[in-house]
C-alpha positions as CSV (number, residue, x, y, z in Angstrom):
1,M,37.1,44.4,-34.8
2,Q,35.1,44.4,-31.5
3,H,33.1,47.4,-32.3
4,W,31.8,45.5,-35.4
5,L,31.2,42.5,-33.6
6,E,29.0,44.5,-31.4
7,S,27.3,46.4,-33.8
8,D,26.4,43.3,-35.7
9,S,25.2,41.5,-33.0
10,G,23.0,44.4,-31.8
11,R,21.4,44.6,-35.4
12,G,20.8,40.5,-35.0
13,F,19.1,41.3,-31.5
14,D,17.2,44.0,-33.1
15,Q,15.9,42.6,-36.2
16,E,14.8,39.3,-33.9
17,V,12.9,41.1,-31.2
18,T,11.6,43.4,-34.8
19,T,10.5,39.9,-35.7
20,I,8.7,38.5,-32.6
21,M,6.8,41.7,-32.3
22,A,5.5,41.5,-35.7
23,C,4.5,37.7,-35.4
24,R,2.8,38.5,-32.0
25,G,1.0,41.4,-33.5
26,F,0.0,39.5,-36.5
27,I,-1.4,37.0,-33.9
28,I,-3.5,39.2,-31.7
29,K,-4.9,40.9,-34.9
30,W,-5.9,37.4,-35.9
31,G,-7.3,36.6,-33.1
32,K,-9.4,39.7,-32.6
33,A,-10.7,39.7,-36.7
34,E,-11.7,36.1,-35.9
35,F,-13.5,36.5,-32.8
36,I,-15.2,39.0,-34.1
37,R,-16.3,37.4,-37.4
38,S,-17.1,34.1,-36.1
39,P,-20.4,33.6,-33.4
40,N,-19.5,30.5,-32.5
41,A,-15.7,31.6,-31.1
42,V,-17.4,32.3,-27.4
43,S,-18.2,28.8,-27.7
44,R,-15.4,27.3,-29.1
45,C,-12.9,29.1,-26.8
46,S,-14.7,28.4,-23.4
47,R,-14.2,24.6,-23.6
48,L,-10.3,25.5,-23.6
49,N,-8.3,25.1,-20.7
50,P,-7.0,28.3,-18.8
51,Y,-3.0,27.5,-19.9
52,Q,-4.4,27.3,-23.6
53,Q,-6.5,30.5,-23.2
54,Q,-3.5,32.6,-22.0
55,R,-1.1,31.3,-24.8
56,R,-3.8,32.2,-27.4
57,G,-4.1,35.6,-25.9
58,F,-7.7,34.8,-24.3
59,R,-8.8,35.9,-21.2
60,R,-11.6,33.7,-19.6
61,E,-12.7,36.5,-17.2
62,T,-12.9,39.1,-20.2
63,K,-15.7,36.6,-22.4
64,R,-17.5,36.3,-19.0
65,T,-18.0,39.7,-18.7
66,D,-18.7,39.6,-22.6
67,T,-21.0,37.2,-22.5
68,K,-22.9,38.3,-19.2
69,K,-23.0,41.9,-21.3
70,G,-24.8,40.4,-23.6
71,N,-27.5,38.5,-21.5
72,V,-27.9,41.3,-19.5
73,T,-28.6,43.5,-23.3
74,Q,-30.9,40.5,-24.4
75,Q,-32.8,40.7,-21.2
76,Q,-33.4,44.0,-21.4
77,T,-34.6,44.0,-24.7
78,K,-37.0,41.0,-23.9
79,A,-38.5,43.0,-21.1
80,S,-39.2,46.1,-22.9
81,P,-41.0,44.3,-26.0
82,S,-42.9,47.8,-26.9
83,E,-39.0,49.7,-27.5
84,A,-38.0,46.5,-30.2
85,G,-41.9,47.3,-31.8
86,T,-43.3,43.8,-30.7
87,P,-46.6,43.7,-29.1
88,G,-46.8,42.9,-25.3
89,P,-48.3,40.1,-23.7
90,L,-51.7,39.3,-25.0
91,P,-54.3,39.3,-22.4
92,P,-55.7,35.7,-21.1
93,P,-58.6,34.5,-23.6
94,K,-62.0,35.3,-22.4
95,V,-64.0,31.8,-21.0
96,R,-67.1,31.1,-23.4
97,R,-70.3,31.2,-21.3
98,P,-71.9,27.2,-21.7
99,T,-75.7,27.2,-23.0
100,L,-77.6,25.2,-20.5
101,F,-80.4,24.0,-23.0
102,R,-79.3,20.4,-23.0
103,P,-78.9,20.7,-18.7
104,L,-82.7,22.2,-18.7
105,M,-84.1,19.1,-20.6
106,F,-82.3,16.8,-19.0
107,T,-83.6,18.2,-15.5
108,V,-87.1,18.5,-17.1
109,G,-86.9,14.3,-18.3
110,F,-85.0,13.3,-15.2
111,A,-87.9,14.4,-13.0
112,G,-90.7,13.1,-14.9
113,C,-88.9,9.7,-15.3
114,S,-88.3,9.9,-11.3
115,F,-92.1,10.6,-10.2
116,G,-93.6,8.2,-13.0
117,G,-90.9,5.2,-11.9
118,A,-91.9,5.9,-8.8
119,A,-95.6,5.5,-9.3
120,I,-95.0,2.2,-10.9
121,L,-93.0,1.2,-7.9
122,R,-95.9,1.7,-5.9
123,Y,-97.9,-0.4,-7.8
124,E,-95.7,-3.1,-7.9
125,T,-95.0,-2.8,-4.0
126,L,-99.0,-3.1,-3.1
127,K,-99.2,-5.9,-5.6
128,A,-96.0,-7.8,-3.6
129,R,-97.6,-7.1,0.1
130,V,-101.0,-9.0,-1.3
131,Q,-99.1,-11.6,-2.6
132,T,-96.9,-12.0,0.7
133,A,-99.7,-11.6,2.9
134,K,-101.5,-14.8,1.5
135,D,-98.2,-16.6,1.3
136,R,-97.8,-15.9,4.8
137,E,-101.4,-17.3,5.7
138,E,-100.6,-20.7,3.7
139,L,-97.2,-21.1,5.1
140,D,-98.6,-20.7,8.7
141,K,-101.4,-23.1,8.0
142,L,-99.5,-26.0,6.8
143,V,-96.5,-25.2,9.5
144,L,-99.4,-25.5,12.0
145,G,-101.0,-28.5,10.5
146,S,-98.2,-30.7,9.5
147,Q,-95.2,-29.8,11.8
148,D,-94.8,-29.8,16.0
149,M,-92.2,-28.0,17.9
150,A,-89.9,-31.3,18.0
151,Y,-89.3,-31.3,14.3
152,W,-88.0,-27.4,14.5
153,H,-85.7,-29.1,17.5
154,D,-84.1,-31.7,16.2
155,W,-83.6,-29.5,13.2
156,W,-81.5,-27.1,15.3
157,N,-79.8,-29.6,16.8
158,Q,-78.6,-31.2,13.2
159,L,-76.6,-27.6,12.5
160,S,-73.4,-27.0,13.4
161,S,-71.8,-24.4,15.6
162,F,-71.1,-21.9,13.2
163,Q,-74.3,-22.1,11.5
164,R,-76.1,-21.5,14.6
165,Q,-74.1,-18.3,15.5
166,L,-74.8,-17.2,11.8
167,L,-78.4,-17.8,12.6
168,L,-78.2,-15.8,15.5
169,L,-76.6,-12.9,13.9
170,M,-79.0,-13.0,11.3
171,S,-81.6,-12.7,13.5
172,V,-80.6,-10.1,15.8
173,V,-79.9,-7.7,12.2
174,D,-82.9,-8.7,11.3
175,D,-84.7,-7.5,15.0
176,I,-82.6,-4.0,14.1
177,W,-83.9,-3.4,10.9
178,S,-87.6,-4.5,11.8
179,N,-87.5,-1.5,14.4
180,L,-86.4,1.0,11.7
181,T,-89.5,3.1,10.5
182,E,-89.9,2.7,6.7
183,G,-87.9,6.1,6.4
184,Q,-85.3,5.2,7.9
185,R,-84.7,2.0,5.9
186,T,-84.8,4.1,2.5
187,T,-82.4,6.2,4.0
188,T,-80.0,3.6,4.9
189,G,-79.7,2.5,1.3
190,I,-78.9,6.0,0.4
191,I,-76.4,6.1,3.3
192,G,-74.9,3.2,1.5
193,I,-74.1,4.5,-1.5
194,N,-72.7,7.8,-0.2
195,A,-70.1,5.5,1.5
196,V,-68.9,3.7,-1.6
197,V,-68.6,6.6,-3.5
198,L,-66.6,8.4,-0.8
199,F,-64.3,5.3,-0.3
200,C,-63.8,5.8,-4.8
201,W,-62.3,9.1,-4.0
202,R,-59.7,7.5,-2.0
203,V,-58.5,5.6,-4.8
204,P,-55.9,7.4,-7.0
205,A,-56.8,5.4,-10.0
206,M,-60.4,6.6,-9.6
207,Q,-59.6,10.6,-9.7
208,R,-60.0,11.6,-13.3
209,T,-63.4,9.5,-13.6
210,M,-64.9,11.2,-10.1
211,I,-63.8,14.7,-10.8
212,K,-65.5,13.8,-14.2
213,Y,-68.6,12.3,-13.5
214,F,-69.5,13.3,-9.5
215,T,-68.9,16.9,-9.9
216,S,-71.1,19.3,-11.5
217,N,-69.6,22.5,-13.1
218,P,-71.8,23.9,-15.9
219,A,-68.4,24.8,-17.8
220,S,-67.4,20.9,-18.2
221,K,-68.0,18.9,-21.1
222,T,-69.8,16.3,-19.1
223,R,-73.0,18.1,-17.4
224,C,-76.1,15.9,-17.7
225,L,-74.8,13.0,-15.5
226,P,-73.0,14.8,-13.1
227,M,-76.4,16.4,-12.3
228,V,-77.6,12.9,-10.7
229,L,-74.2,11.3,-9.7
230,S,-73.2,14.5,-7.9
231,C,-75.8,14.3,-5.4
232,F,-74.3,10.8,-3.9
233,S,-70.8,12.2,-4.0
234,H,-68.8,13.6,-0.3
235,Y,-65.0,14.7,-0.4
236,S,-65.2,15.0,2.7
237,I,-66.2,12.4,5.8
238,I,-67.2,15.2,8.3
239,H,-69.6,16.8,5.0
240,M,-71.3,13.4,4.6
241,V,-71.7,12.8,7.9
242,A,-73.7,16.2,8.4
243,N,-76.0,15.5,5.0
244,M,-77.0,12.0,6.3
245,Y,-77.8,12.9,9.9
246,V,-79.9,15.7,8.6
247,L,-81.7,13.1,6.2
248,W,-82.0,10.5,8.7
249,M,-83.6,13.1,11.3
250,F,-86.3,14.2,8.7
251,S,-86.5,11.0,6.5
252,S,-89.2,9.2,9.0
253,G,-91.5,12.6,8.7
254,I,-91.3,12.7,5.3
255,V,-91.9,9.0,4.2
256,S,-95.0,9.6,6.5
257,L,-96.1,12.5,4.6
258,L,-95.4,11.2,1.2
259,G,-94.5,7.2,1.1
260,K,-91.3,5.9,0.4
261,E,-91.5,5.8,-3.6
262,Q,-92.4,9.5,-3.9
263,F,-89.4,10.0,-1.2
264,I,-87.2,8.5,-3.3
265,A,-88.5,10.3,-6.4
266,V,-88.6,14.0,-4.4
267,Y,-85.1,13.4,-3.5
268,L,-83.6,12.5,-7.2
269,S,-85.8,15.1,-8.6
270,A,-84.3,17.7,-6.1
271,G,-81.2,16.9,-6.4
272,V,-81.0,17.5,-9.9
273,I,-83.3,20.4,-10.0
274,S,-80.5,22.5,-7.2
275,T,-77.7,21.5,-9.7
276,M,-79.6,23.3,-12.0
277,V,-80.3,26.4,-10.3
278,S,-76.4,26.2,-9.1
279,Y,-75.8,26.3,-13.2
280,V,-77.8,28.9,-14.0
281,C,-76.3,31.1,-11.2
282,K,-72.5,30.2,-12.2
283,T,-73.1,30.9,-15.7
284,A,-74.7,34.0,-14.8
285,T,-71.9,35.2,-12.8
286,G,-69.2,33.8,-14.3
287,R,-67.4,31.8,-11.5
288,F,-66.9,28.3,-12.7
289,Y,-66.3,25.8,-10.5
290,P,-66.9,22.0,-9.4
291,S,-69.4,21.5,-6.4
292,L,-70.4,18.4,-5.0
293,G,-72.8,16.5,-2.6
294,A,-76.3,16.1,-1.3
295,S,-76.7,19.2,0.3
296,G,-79.7,20.4,-2.2
297,A,-81.5,17.2,-2.1
298,V,-81.6,17.2,1.9
299,M,-82.7,21.0,2.0
300,A,-85.5,20.0,-0.1
301,V,-86.5,17.1,2.4
302,L,-86.0,19.2,5.2
303,A,-87.4,22.4,3.6
304,A,-90.8,20.0,3.2
305,V,-90.9,18.8,6.3
306,C,-90.6,22.1,8.0
307,T,-93.5,23.8,5.8
308,K,-96.0,20.8,6.4
309,V,-95.1,20.6,10.0
310,P,-93.9,24.2,10.9
311,E,-95.0,24.3,14.7
312,A,-92.6,21.1,15.2
313,K,-89.8,21.7,17.8
314,L,-86.2,21.2,16.7
315,G,-82.9,21.5,18.4
316,I,-78.8,21.2,18.0
317,I,-77.5,17.7,18.7
318,F,-74.7,19.3,20.7
319,L,-76.9,22.1,22.4
320,P,-79.7,20.0,23.2
321,M,-81.0,22.9,26.0
322,V,-81.3,25.6,22.7
323,T,-84.7,24.4,20.6
324,F,-86.4,26.3,18.3
325,T,-89.6,25.6,15.5
326,A,-89.0,24.0,12.7
327,G,-90.3,27.1,10.3
328,N,-87.9,29.3,12.1
329,A,-85.2,27.0,11.4
330,L,-86.2,26.8,7.6
331,K,-86.6,31.2,7.4
332,A,-83.0,31.1,8.9
333,L,-81.3,28.8,6.7
334,V,-82.6,30.7,3.5
335,A,-81.6,34.0,4.7
336,M,-78.0,32.6,5.5
337,D,-78.1,30.7,1.9
338,M,-79.1,34.1,0.5
339,A,-76.4,36.2,2.0
340,G,-73.9,33.9,0.9
341,L,-75.2,33.8,-2.3
342,V,-75.3,38.0,-3.1
343,L,-71.9,38.5,-0.8
344,G,-70.3,35.5,-3.2
345,W,-69.3,32.6,-0.1
346,R,-68.2,30.2,-1.7
347,L,-67.6,27.5,1.4
348,F,-71.0,26.1,0.0
349,D,-73.0,25.8,-2.9
350,H,-75.5,28.4,-1.5
351,A,-77.7,28.6,-5.0
352,A,-78.0,24.4,-4.6
353,H,-79.2,25.1,-1.0
354,L,-81.5,27.7,-2.5
355,G,-82.8,25.8,-5.7
356,G,-83.4,22.6,-3.2
357,A,-85.5,24.7,-0.2
358,L,-87.7,26.3,-2.6
359,F,-88.5,23.0,-4.7
360,G,-89.3,21.1,-1.5
361,V,-91.6,24.2,-0.3
362,W,-93.1,24.3,-3.7
363,Y,-93.9,20.3,-3.8
364,V,-95.2,19.9,-0.6
365,A,-98.0,23.0,-1.2
366,Y,-98.4,22.5,-5.3
367,G,-96.4,20.1,-6.8
368,H,-98.2,16.8,-4.8
369,K,-101.3,17.7,-6.5
370,L,-99.7,18.7,-9.6
371,I,-98.0,15.9,-10.7
372,W,-98.2,12.9,-8.0
373,R,-101.9,12.7,-8.4
374,R,-102.0,12.5,-12.5
375,T,-99.8,9.3,-12.4
376,E,-103.1,7.1,-12.1
377,P,-103.1,6.9,-16.0
378,L,-99.7,5.7,-16.2
379,V,-100.2,3.1,-13.7
380,K,-103.5,1.9,-15.2
381,L,-101.4,1.5,-18.7
382,W,-98.6,-0.3,-16.2
383,H,-101.0,-2.8,-15.2
384,D,-102.7,-3.1,-18.6
385,L,-99.2,-4.1,-19.7
386,R,-98.7,-6.5,-17.0
387,S,-102.0,-8.4,-17.2
388,P,-103.8,-7.6,-19.9
389,G,-106.9,-9.6,-18.8
390,G,-106.8,-9.0,-15.2
391,R,-108.0,-5.3,-14.6
392,G,-110.0,-6.8,-11.4
393,S,-106.7,-7.9,-10.0
394,R,-104.9,-4.3,-9.3
395,P,-104.3,-4.2,-5.4
396,G,-105.6,-1.2,-3.7
397,G,-107.4,0.4,-6.8
398,G,-106.1,3.7,-8.2
399,S,-106.7,5.4,-4.7
400,E,-103.9,4.2,-2.9
401,V,-101.6,5.4,-6.1
402,R,-103.1,8.9,-6.3
403,G,-102.4,9.3,-2.9
404,G,-99.2,9.0,-3.0
405,G,-97.9,6.8,0.0
406,G,-99.7,7.9,3.0
407,P,-98.8,5.9,6.6
408,G,-102.1,4.1,6.2
409,Q,-101.4,2.9,2.3
410,K,-99.2,-0.1,3.6
């Protein structure tokens, strides 16, 4: 009986072990088959906690290893597209060289309008001066004949303290302005415009507008208007101070040679022409980058004065003991810009410098005769439009207009 019980209990235990092993084998086979068949099995199992993973026969480390191996294999496949039969990365597209026909037409038209407008402005200035002289004579006669010093003394006593201080300040400013030469007065307006533009560069909301309209680039969509506006644009204070200092020093000489109106026309035309030369060089070399500054126009003024007065003595502001002639200074500047253009220096726009210098030399040698002296028909036409029946009232006649406004034409 005891032997029978032992054998019966042993047989029951074997059946129970066999049943447990079969169930476990079935679960493992089902888990492996489901893991291989379902692509989302890894993501589902990765969301299980470690206890559930151990109970279901999955190990977190094993899955991470498989996933990493899959990622490595995927990266290797992506890294060698030629082995997979896919083409490699395409080369960067070539930049299409822009056409410069419209900027060229704008340059010619703007320069012509500048000199035409300057001739008309010269006519209006002469007419205003004659009228001002007549009005001043009549006013002096009226004051001397009807009023005495007691009237002005009483008028001054009736003013408040603030009004007196304001009048004194205006008198001081008027004295300073009167002591400036005509060239320095004209340059003061140019400096004021450059200062306003420099301030606009510091406004964050205007950055996109400033880059679009106040920097010149042949690859930009807007190419014509920036040819003018970039001549008044400086991003660096040092850059603006250097350009405006040179312009201030040479403004008296250029205005005494050409006159205020013709100087303005030369300055604006030189800025546009120098930018056009820069466009041509950038397009030819394929180096498209934005430029700004009045260096091209300032170089035209400097070159014009140095060509007209080559023996004038110049110096350096920080080295007053070093002096040289204006002709040698112009040659050194042109040589430096030529070297920068050939060697590809990008610190300055050397093409614009050369364009401005060549235009300044050409204008004082030939351009004055070819352009300014031929504006008399335009001035006559303007006079006829202003006063159809008053041909004899034109101040100064046509000779002053042809002369271009020298020092004696005031």
